[in-house]
LUMLUM-522467 format. One line per 8 residues: their letters; for each residue x, y, z of C-alpha. Coordinates in steps of 0.25 Angstrom, whole numbers, plus 5000, padded with zeros to 4 digits. Example, Ala and Ser with C-alpha at 12.3 -4.5 7.8 and 13.67 -1.06 7.14 Angstrom:
2
AS	5049 4982 5031  5055 4996 5029
//
This chain:
488
MGKRLAIL	5076 4213 4858  5066 4221 4865  5067 4230 4877  5074 4227 4890  5065 4230 4902  5072 4231 4916  5063 4232 4928  5072 4235 4940
IAVENYHD	5066 4234 4954  5075 4237 4967  5069 4239 4981  5081 4244 4989  5073 4252 5000  5059 4248 5005  5048 4257 5010  5047 4247 5022
TRIPPVQF	5060 4250 5029  5059 4237 5036  5063 4230 5023  5078 4232 5022  5084 4239 5009  5090 4231 4998  5104 4237 4996  5107 4242 4983
AEADATGF	5094 4237 4976  5092 4250 4968  5107 4250 4964  5105 4235 4959  5093 4239 4951  5099 4251 4944  5112 4245 4942  5106 4232 4936
SAALQLGG	5098 4242 4926  5110 4249 4922  5118 4236 4919  5106 4230 4911  5106 4243 4903  5120 4240 4898  5114 4228 4890  5103 4237 4883
LIDEVLLL	5093 4247 4887  5082 4243 4896  5069 4249 4900  5070 4251 4915  5060 4250 4926  5067 4254 4939  5060 4252 4952  5068 4256 4964
STGATRTS	5064 4255 4979  5053 4266 4980  5049 4263 4966  5048 4248 4968  5035 4247 4975  5026 4235 4973  5017 4242 4964  5027 4248 4955
INSKVRQH	5035 4235 4954  5023 4227 4950  5018 4238 4941  5031 4241 4933  5034 4227 4931  5020 4224 4925  5020 4237 4917  5033 4235 4910
VKTLTADD	5034 4220 4908  5021 4219 4901  5027 4228 4890  5038 4218 4887  5039 4210 4874  5045 4197 4871  5057 4204 4866  5060 4212 4878
ELFLFYAG	5068 4209 4891  5064 4211 4905  5074 4213 4917  5068 4213 4931  5077 4217 4942  5073 4217 4957  5082 4220 4969  5075 4220 4983
HGFSKNGH	5070 4211 4993  5063 4198 4990  5056 4187 4997  5047 4175 4996  5035 4171 5003  5027 4158 5001  5035 4154 4988  5033 4168 4982
NFITCYDT	5044 4178 4979  5042 4193 4982  5050 4205 4979  5049 4217 4988  5045 4231 4984  5048 4245 4990  5034 4245 4997  5035 4230 5002
DRDDLENT	5030 4230 5016  5038 4220 5026  5025 4217 5033  5018 4213 5020  5029 4208 5011  5021 4199 5002  5010 4209 4999  5020 4221 4997
SILLKDLL	5030 4214 4988  5029 4208 4974  5028 4194 4970  5040 4191 4961  5031 4181 4954  5022 4193 4950  5034 4200 4943  5038 4187 4936
DACGNSAC	5024 4185 4931  5023 4199 4926  5037 4197 4918  5033 4184 4913  5020 4188 4908  5026 4198 4899  5030 4196 4885  5045 4197 4888
NRIAMFLD	5053 4184 4887  5066 4189 4893  5066 4192 4908  5077 4193 4917  5075 4195 4932  5086 4200 4942  5081 4198 4956  5089 4202 4968
SCESGITD	5079 4198 4979  5081 4183 4982  5086 4186 4997  5083 4178 5009  5080 4182 5024  5079 4194 5032  5093 4199 5035  5100 4211 5042
IPEIRGIY	5112 4210 5032  5111 4222 5023  5118 4215 5011  5107 4205 5010  5094 4208 5003  5085 4199 5010  5071 4202 5016  5061 4190 5019
STMSDKEL	5063 4176 5014  5070 4168 5003  5064 4170 4990  5059 4158 4982  5065 4155 4968  5053 4147 4964  5045 4158 4957  5058 4163 4950
GEFFKDTQ	5062 4149 4946  5048 4147 4939  5047 4160 4932  5061 4159 4926  5062 4144 4923  5063 4138 4909  5063 4152 4903  5075 4156 4894
YRVCFASC	5073 4171 4895  5068 4173 4909  5079 4174 4920  5080 4178 4934  5093 4182 4941  5092 4182 4956  5102 4187 4966  5103 4175 4974
KTSESSYS	5097 4161 4978  5084 4162 4985  5091 4157 4998  5101 4168 4998  5103 4183 5000  5106 4193 4990  5118 4203 4994  5121 4217 4991
APLLKHGV	5134 4224 4993  5137 4239 4997  5150 4237 4989  5143 4234 4976  5131 4243 4979  5123 4232 4973  5117 4219 4977  5128 4209 4974
WTHNVIQA	5120 4201 4964  5115 4213 4956  5129 4219 4956  5134 4207 4948  5122 4207 4939  5125 4222 4936  5140 4218 4933  5135 4207 4924
LEGADSLA	5125 4216 4916  5136 4227 4915  5146 4217 4909  5155 4220 4920  5160 4205 4920  5162 4196 4908  5158 4184 4916  5143 4189 4916
LEKGRYVT	5143 4189 4900  5140 4179 4890  5148 4180 4877  5155 4193 4883  5142 4202 4881  5129 4195 4886  5124 4194 4900  5115 4182 4900
AMSLQNYL	5107 4175 4910  5118 4164 4911  5130 4173 4911  5124 4183 4921  5120 4171 4931  5133 4165 4930  5140 4178 4932  5132 4180 4945
KKEIPRTL	5135 4167 4950  5150 4169 4949  5150 4184 4953  5140 4185 4965  5149 4176 4974  5161 4184 4970  5154 4198 4973  5149 4193 4986
RAVFSSPV	5163 4189 4990  5168 4202 4986  5158 4211 4994  5155 4203 5006  5166 4199 5017  5157 4187 5022  5153 4176 5013  5139 4177 5007
TQTPWFYG	5131 4169 4996  5122 4174 4985  5119 4165 4973  5113 4172 4961  5101 4165 4956  5095 4163 4942  5082 4159 4937  5079 4155 4922
SQSSDFVV	5087 4151 4910  5101 4154 4912  5103 4156 4898  5114 4163 4890  5103 4167 4880  5096 4176 4890  5104 4189 4888  5102 4198 4899
SDLLTVLQ	5112 4209 4893  5120 4211 4881  5132 4219 4885  5140 4219 4871  5139 4234 4869  5142 4238 4883  5154 4229 4884  5160 4233 4870
QRNAVKPG	5160 4248 4875  5165 4244 4889  5176 4236 4884  5181 4245 4872  5196 4248 4875  5201 4260 4868  5215 4266 4867  5215 4280 4873
YEQVKQVF	5205 4276 4884  5205 4282 4897  5212 4270 4904  5225 4276 4899  5224 4286 4911  5226 4275 4921  5237 4268 4913  5252 4269 4916
LRIQESMR	5263 4263 4908  5276 4258 4914  5289 4250 4913  5298 4246 4924  5313 4242 4922  5323 4237 4933  5337 4241 4935  5348 4239 4945
VASLSGFS	5349 4250 4956  5364 4250 4953  5361 4254 4938  5355 4267 4942  5363 4279 4938  5363 4285 4952  5369 4272 4958  5383 4274 4962
KQKGHRVP	5392 4264 4971  5402 4276 4972  5391 4283 4980  5389 4271 4989  5376 4266 4982  5371 4252 4985  5361 4243 4978  5349 4242 4987
DNVNGATE	5345 4228 4992  5331 4233 4998  5321 4243 4995  5318 4254 5005  5316 4269 5006  5331 4272 5005  5334 4263 4993  5322 4268 4986
RFVESISN	5327 4282 4988  5341 4278 4983  5335 4272 4970  5328 4285 4968  5340 4293 4970  5349 4285 4960  5339 4284 4949  5337 4298 4946
KEITDEIE	5345 4298 4934  5337 4286 4928  5324 4294 4930  5329 4307 4925  5335 4301 4912  5322 4294 4909  5313 4306 4911  5323 4314 4903
KVHKRIRE	5322 4304 4891  5307 4302 4891  5305 4317 4893  5313 4319 4880  5305 4308 4873  5292 4314 4877  5296 4328 4873  5301 4325 4860
GMKYKRRD	5291 4314 4856  5278 4321 4861  5281 4335 4859  5276 4340 4873  5279 4354 4877  5289 4356 4888  5278 4360 4898  5270 4348 4894
IMATAGRI	5281 4338 4899  5287 4338 4913  5298 4330 4918  5301 4328 4933  5308 4317 4941  5304 4304 4935  5291 4310 4928  5287 4316 4915
VTPDFEYL	5273 4322 4914  5266 4326 4901  5252 4330 4898  5249 4315 4893  5257 4306 4903  5268 4305 4913  5281 4297 4913  5287 4292 4926
VEVTQDRE	5300 4285 4929  5303 4279 4942  5315 4271 4948  5312 4263 4960  5319 4252 4968  5314 4238 4964  5308 4232 4977  5310 4218 4972
DPGKVMIS	5325 4220 4969  5330 4232 4977  5343 4232 4968  5335 4236 4956  5326 4248 4953  5313 4249 4944  5313 4260 4934  5298 4263 4931
RQLINISP	5293 4271 4919  5278 4275 4918  5269 4283 4910  5257 4288 4918  5245 4297 4917  5244 4294 4902  5234 4302 4894  5225 4293 4885
SIIGDDAF	5227 4302 4873  5242 4300 4873  5242 4284 4872  5241 4284 4857  5250 4296 4855  5262 4291 4846  5272 4301 4852  5269 4296 4866
NDVFKDYF	5270 4282 4862  5283 4284 4855  5289 4291 4867  5286 4278 4876  5286 4268 4865  5295 4258 4872  5293 4262 4887  5283 4254 4894
DDLTFEFT	5278 4240 4895  5267 4241 4906  5254 4248 4906  5246 4249 4919  5232 4252 4921  5228 4256 4935  5214 4253 4940  5206 4264 4948
MSVDLKDV	5201 4253 4957  5208 4240 4962  5204 4227 4955  5201 4214 4963  5211 4205 4956  5205 4192 4961  5192 4196 4955  5199 4200 4942
IDRVEDLE	5206 4186 4941  5193 4179 4944  5185 4186 4934  5195 4185 4923  5197 4170 4926  5182 4168 4925  5181 4174 4912  5191 4164 4907
LGGIDLDY	5197 4173 4896  5205 4166 4885  5219 4170 4884  5220 4177 4897  5229 4171 4908  5229 4176 4923  5241 4175 4933  5239 4180 4947
PADCSYLN	5245 4177 4961  5237 4171 4972  5234 4184 4979  5229 4190 4965  5237 4202 4967  5239 4204 4952  5234 4197 4939  5243 4194 4927
ITIGGPSP	5235 4193 4914  5241 4186 4902  5233 4188 4889  5235 4179 4877  5243 4185 4865  5253 4196 4865  5245 4204 4876  5254 4210 4887
KVRVTPHA	5253 4205 4901  5243 4211 4911  5244 4212 4926  5232 4216 4935  5233 4221 4949  5222 4227 4958  5226 4241 4953  5231 4240 4939
LTVHGPNK	5233 4232 4926  5246 4232 4919  5249 4228 4905  5263 4223 4903  5268 4223 4889  5280 4214 4884  5288 4226 4879  5289 4241 4881
TSPKLLME	5280 4248 4872  5272 4261 4870  5261 4266 4879  5251 4264 4867  5254 4250 4865  5253 4247 4880  5239 4254 4881  5235 4245 4869
SFFAVQQK	5240 4233 4876  5231 4238 4888  5219 4239 4880  5221 4225 4874  5222 4219 4888  5209 4226 4891  5202 4220 4879  5207 4206 4883
LIGTPVLK	5202 4208 4897  5188 4213 4893  5178 4207 4903  5188 4206 4915  5188 4214 4928  5202 4219 4923  5195 4227 4911  5184 4232 4920
AITQSSAA	5195 4237 4930  5202 4245 4919  5189 4251 4913  5183 4254 4926  5196 4261 4931  5198 4269 4918  5183 4274 4919  5185 4279 4933
//
């Protein structure tokens, strides 16, 4: 395979201030370029706003495409205003004059001919300029009249390795969104080229002409619903052979690096281990009928304070027992381990015990034991795992940003992963994931993922279960939320 040439043109601001700016056009071009680089190094020609004059666009395109060989690939990206006149399509430039649009803009056919006359056989165009009508709505990238698809159709028809992705049908508008800081279409193109969603991949690694267009058709409506309160329509369009043989980007190396899950990984810092056990209020050592104590039949401030007062011995005994195990097993010095009411603090972790009234059954209490603020280096330590070898059955990873569970459910269902079953209520307030085989149960909420083992076990084995769950959820928004959170 030869070189990969990307010519990226974005006109966000115009010299003629009567032509409205194209929101986020420059961010679209630079973001597209960075995403394309993930599939292999590119030779980049970047023309942004003041650098995207009529002369410079014509000159740079002709100058660079004539150097291409049959083994090379050409990517041409344009974000800016476009229009059609007398059946011919034009793209605007920084120096386009609104009083003389045709003579100060560029015929799209001239660019297509320059590309087509080169020796290059593999050409992919990304065009965010198929807009309609002058409008005062800032999110719509429109200027003049509906662009014609005849020229595009003729250039790209019956060609296996010439494709064009357009942001919308010629009768529609292309939207941008401040929330995304991109055009909606380009945002999703970038997501696909970054390998951010397995739905955009062929065989788990390739972004092909077919996989990309299928992804855009599914994802653009979802994104529009997410960023606009009023219904809008934008249909991503495609010209050329929608072939799985046209590989736009091969992301194998990037995905292997990104999806590598290693023990001792920084995610441990956001993990806490927990076990909860229930017992009757009347079984607490401080409960005494002789003192007039009564089992609560509701939960309020007074009953919670009562439970706290009569559970002191359980907490103190537990802290004393664990303090001894830690001191003897891990050989900390006295000043390295501090025990206070319900808490043990060491240089590598904290251990907490808490007794609270059960809100679902006021006559019971929940005893919660937790390991928090765990150092990644301690997870593999034999002495640490021996101290807590039979203590915990839950591991929880807390996200730094909340997760949209409806989106998670939709995407995992679309992936149709074998051996994974989902269970969730109508309001999608949580998601239970069952993975075939001996894997533990997984619950996802908007703020955390919990791995629940069938038995009490050591911290190390719970962490290994957590890593195993991640491996099985590669390509899902769940793994993305975990990796983004731990990188924050």
